[in-house]
N, C-alpha and C positions, 0 to 999 in steps of 0.2 A: 188795860191797854192804853187808856188816856194818859195815865201817869207816866208810862214809858215814852210816849210822844212828847210830853212836857219835858222830861228829863233830856231827851235827844235834842230838842230844840234849844234848851238852855246850854247843853253841852256844845252844840254847834256854835252858838253865839259867843260863848266864852273862848272856844278854839279860834274863831275868826279874829277875836281881839289879840290873842297871843301870837297868832301867825303874822300880824301886822307889825309886831315889834321885832325889828331886824337884829337887835342886840341879844336876842335870846337863842340859845341853842336849844332845839326841840328834838326829842327822841320819841317816836311813836311806837308803842308796844301793841302788836296785833293780837287777835284772838288765838292764833296758833303759836304765840310766844315769840315770833320774830320781832326784832327790834329794828327800826328804820330811822336813821338820822336824817332829818330834813334839811335841805340847803336853805340859804338865806332867801333865795328867789322861790317864794311859796305862796300859795293862795287856795281858797276853796272855790271850785267851779262845780255847780250843781251839788251833788253829794260826794264829791271826790276831793281829797286833798292833792293838789298838784304841785310838784316841786321840780325845778329845773336847775341843773348843774351849770358849771362854767363852759361846758362843751355843748350846751344846749340839748342834753339828754333829758327827756321828760319822764317823770315817774308819777303814776297816779295810784292813790290809795283810797278805796272806799271808806267813808266815815263809819259805815256800819261794821267794819272789821276792826276798828280801833278799840282796844281794851282799856288802855290807859296812856297818858302823856306825861313825860318827864321833861322838865325845863330846867336850864342852867343859864346863869348869866355869863355872858361872854366878855 
């Protein structure tokens, strides 16, 4: 269990770094296979990835449901 928490913490820290880079297009793949493209206005609040589009629509994704993250240079 301890190893899982260490991996989760390092994943979160790495994810926070990449979310701060606005030039990256980020696609999050969830455990159910759903792919969600994050908007440029994004951040981590508590244990949620929060992304807000140009129309101020807010979407929250629990970090625990993230299976993988794909990044592309814009």
